[in-house]
N, C-alpha and C positions, 0 to 999 in steps of 0.2 A: 401380633400372636393371639389366639384365640382359644379358650380352653372351656371344658364342660365340667362341672361339679354337679356328682349326682347324691342327693341327700344333703338337706338344707337345715340341719338342727343346729345345736351347739358347736359342732366343728365345721359343718359344711358353710353355712351363711356368713361367719366371721372371716373365712379362708376366700369367699366369692367376694366380698366387698373390699379385701387386702388385694386381690388381683387387680379389682375394677379401679381401684383410688392409683395405681400404678399403669394405668390406661390399656389394660388388658380387656378385650372383650369376653364377657363370661356368660354361657350358657348354663343356667341354674336350674336342675331337674329335682323335681320331685312329685311324690304322688298325693301329698297332702293338697287338696286346692286352696284352703285356707292361709298357706304358706304362701302359695303361689299369687294368692290375691293381696297379701300383705305385703310382699316384697314390691308388686306392682303399684301399690299404692304408696310405697316409701315407708311402710309402718313396720318398725322393727318389733320381733317378739323375742329377742335374745338380749339378754341384759348386756353384754358385752359390745353390740354394735348400736350405737345411739342411733336414734331417728334421723338425725342430720346427717351423720355417717353415710346410712344408707340411702337416703333421698339423693346425696349428691353422688355416689355409686351407681343410682339406678339407670342413668342413659346407658351405662355400659352392661346393665345385667339383663338377662333376657329369661324372666321365670316360664319355665315350661313342664308339660308332664310326658313330652314326647321324647324319645330317644333319638329320632329321625333328626333333631336339631343339633346332636353333637356330632353328626359324621363329617362335619367340616372342622372340627376343634382338631389343634396340634395335639393336645393333652386332654385326657379325663382322668377327672380325681374321684373316687368312690368313697363316700364318707357316711355311710349307711350305719343303722344301728346293728351292734352285734349281741344280742341278749342272750339270756339262758334260758332254757326250756322250764318247764314245771319239774323237770328232774334235774334241773341242776347242771344240764349238759347243754354245749355249745347250740345256740340256734343261729345256724347260719342263711337261713330262708331270707331274709332281707337282702344278705349279700349275693345269693347265689341268682334271685329275681334280677336282679340290676345286672348281674353279669351275661345274662341270658339275652335280656334286653340290648346291652351293648353291642353282644355278638352278632344281633342281626343288623348292626350298622356300622361296625368296626371297618375302619378303613387302612390300609398300607401304609405303614410308616408312623401310626399313631403312638403315643405313648398313654399306657394307664397306669395310674398308681393307686393302689389301696392303701387310706389311713386309718380305717377301722380296727380298733382293737382285735386280735384274736390269737389262736395259738399258732407255734411255729409249725409251717407247713402249708396253711392255709393257701397262699399266693401260690406256690407252686402248684399243690396237690389240688385245690377246689378250684380257683379262680382261673389260672391259666387253660385248665382243658375246658372249661365253660365257655371262655373266649375264643378256644380253638373250633369251636362248633361253627365260626365264621369260616372255616375254610383258609385261615390263616395261619402261620406258625409263630408263637412266641419266642422272641430273640433274634428272630431272622426277619418276618415280615413287621410285626410290630413291638414296640418294648412295653416292659412289664416291670414295676418296682413295688416295693412297700415302702412306704414311712409314715411312723406312728405319729398321730395326732399329740400334742401336749398341751391341750388348753385346759387352763384351770379357771374356770369361771369366777368371775366376779375380779381376777386380779388385775392389775394395773402395772405393775411395775416390771413382770416378764410378761412379753407380750408375743405375738407371732414373729414380729420383725427380730427381736432380740434374745430369742429362745433359740437355742442351736436345734438344728434340724436332722435327724438321723434317717439316712436314705439307704436301701439294700436294693440292688436290681439283678434282676434274672442272669445278665451279663454285664461286662464291662461298659458295654454302649448303652445297655440301660439304664445303669447308674449313671453315665454322663447326662443322658438326657433328662433324666429326674432332676440332675444337680442343676443343670441348666433353667430349669423350670423354676424350682424353687428359689434360686438366686434372687429372683423377681422382687421375692416379697421377705426372706430370711436373710440377715447377716452373716450367720454361720450355718456350714453343710458338714456334717459327720456323716461320713463313709463308710459303712461296714461291707463284708465280703458278700453279704447274701440277702434276700428278703427273710430267712429263718432267723439269722442274728437280728436283725431289726425286728421283727415279729416279738423275739424273746427278750431284746432289749426293753421294749416297752410293759411286757410283764413283771422284768425284775424292777422299774422303777415302782409299780403300785403293788406288787408284793411286798417290797421293802418298807412301805409304809403301812400295808395291812399287818404285816407280822410287829411293827414296832408300836401300832395301835392297839393290838390286841394285847401286848405284852404291858402297856400302861393300862388297860382296861381290866386286865388280870390282877394289877396290883391296886385298882381301885377297889375292887371286889374285896381282897384281903386287907386293905387297911379301914376298910368298911368294918370289917370284923376286929380287927386290933383297936378301933378307935382312934386311929392317927389320920389326920388331914392329907389326901393325896395331892392336892393342889401345893399346900406347903412342901412336900416332898420333891414335886416335879421343880418346883419354883429354887428351892436349894440345889439340886442335882444342876440346872440348867446354868448356875453360875460359874461351872468348870468351863474354862475357855477350849479345852480340847477332849477329844475321845468322848463328847456326847451330844446327841441331838437331840432336842426338844420335842416330845409328843403328848400332847392332852389327852385326857380319857374324855368319855362321853358317852351318849347314849346307844351308839352304834356307829355304824359306816353306811352312806348314803352315796346316792351319783351313780352313773353308770359303770365307772371304773372300778373302785377301790371294791365293792362287795361282789363283783363278776369276775375279774379279771384271775385271782387266785384259781378258781375254780377251772378255766379255761385251761390254766397249766396242769392242774392234779387231774382232769380228764384226759389229756394228752400223755401225760406221764405214764398213765396205766396200760395205753397203747404200747409202751415199752418196758412193759412189766415192773414198773417201779410204783411205789404209791409214796408219795411226797407228804409224810406225816407232819413235818413242820407246819408247812402252808396249810394243809388242812386245818390242824388244830387252830391256828390263828383264824382261820374264819369261823369255827366253831366257838370258839370265845366271843368274837365281834358277833356273832348272832345271838347270842346269849345275855348281850347288854341290856336290851329293853326290858328283858323278864328281872335283871338284878335291878333295874330302875323302877318298874313297876312295884316290886318288894319295897323300896325305898319309899315310896309314895303310901303303901299300905301303912309301914309303920309311922311315918309323918303324920298320917290321918289318927292312928292309934292313940298316939302321943296328944290328940286333941278330944280323944274318945268319940271317934266317929267312925264309921264304915265308909267303905268306897260306893257301895249303892246308894245314890240318891245325894250324893255330894256333889256341889256345882265346882267343876275343875277348869281353870284356866290354860290353856296351853300357849304357851308364848313364843312362837315360831314354830314352822312346821316343815320347811326345806332342809334339804339335807346339809346346808351351808349357809353361813352367815354370808347375807349381801346377794343372794341369788335366790331365784323364784322356782329353782328345779326340785321336785319332789320325789325324782326315781330313786327308787330304794332308801327312802329317808325313814331313819327308826321311828320317826314321830308316826308314821303311818301305822307300824306294827304297835306302837304303844298305845294309838287311838283305839285299834281293834281290842289290843288285852284290857283297856280300861272300860271300853264300853262292853264287853262281855261280863266285867264285874259290875254293872250297873251303874257305873259313874253319868252324871249329866255335863256333857263335854261341851267347849267351847273353845275358838280359838282367834287369835291376832296374829296376823303375818302381813307386813304391808307389802311383800312380793309374792304372796298367793291368793289370791282373791277369792277362791274357792276351792274347796275339794268335792267334785263334782260325785265321785264313787261313793264318798261318805256322807253324803247330802249334808256339808257343813258348809260356811261361808264365814269368810274373817271378819271379825266384829273390832269396831275401834276400840283402842287401849281402855279408854275411860270407861265405855260401857261394859267389855268384859270383867273390868278389874271390880265395877260395882257390886257385882253378884257372885265374884268368885269367891267359894270357901278354902280353896287352896289354888296355889298356881304352880304350874311346871315352866321352867324355862329350858325349852328343848335347843333353841337356835338363836344365839344371841346376837341378831341384826344389829347393825349399826344406825344409830339413830332411834332406837326404840327406848323410852325411857324406863329403863330397868331399876332405878331408882324406885320410881313409883309404884313399879311391882311390889317390893321388898316394904315399902311403907304402907301400903292399902290394903294387901292380902293377908289374912291373918297366919297362915302357912304358905309356905314356898318351898317346892323343891328345886335347887339349881343344879344342873346338869353340865353346866358350862363355866362354872368357876365364876361368875360375872360379879357375884355377892362379894368377892374378896376386896374388890376396891370402892363397893359402895359406900354411901354414907350413914347406911343404917343396914343391920343384916339379923335383926332379931328373928327368932321365928323361922330361921332358913335351914333347910337340911341339903347339905351340898353332896355331889357325886363321891 
């Protein structure tokens, strides 16, 4: 078997390596020459793919920017980004560029699977017509399916192998081919009736999380006014063995999926004359959290008779999630902008994010960043970072992740 994978980011590269480890030859396509060079050199740029895994898989990986190389593949999986536009509407340009490139080399009998998260109807209404510019007919001359990625960066207990894989084919034959493909790397396949059902299942998974995070974030804003510790409340509620699922508050949501997916469905719903008020409200609440957190910083400094302007503030962790270096949609970036506008002197420490080029900042060693800090903000609680040192050495700490609850000392700490 030979497959092509288009898009070598957090979804595509782990998928390519997984297939290569099972003895499948993989044509790995991307337009970023840095990624192609790294793969050719066996250098991983994704935390979930250890360098030794990539090096071992390299003999079966062919990194290239040429779509012509997938012409002989049995199947092609599209894993390109599906971001939002500046108006927070779906931006399918990376997907459509890939579809047009693939259409030029598409062969009879091939399987094309879309994994990129998107709104219901994308596969049938946008991808299929673009592929049919090849002169071939989907469902007759070639197969098409949608199978949403379920990557949780940094997670080791649930991997591609043991996470059930949802598949929805354009036809039953298309679904059969997609199931056959994924059984190589996945233990359990969950078939649904259509690409639309598969597309919506992915959005539901992430909107469920978005809504519940918004709920606990709104509670955090309320408990702040009521002078109740939201972490104590969440800890207590989480002791119930049924009917409750724990979600923790934080400075907002980050990553590619959670801040984006609700807007995909809300946008699509408007085409059916429906406003998804509940979903949009959750997005609005989560987008407001950085502002709430900056207000807590202002109050913490006020208690020390300091303004934000000119105060040396250390940010501890800037990626969107503990244990990874992904800063896409990270609430830390919004907070950096808000604090900078108020005149704060900012520095940060993050072992996973060496630099923030667009903001002109570089990660500083922990000892150094703490030495000069007048206030520290714990934005992302990376494992391995000495948060006790943060609490002990900085006069004022705003803890947005609740790590101070288990610390040896928590004097002068303001929690979310």
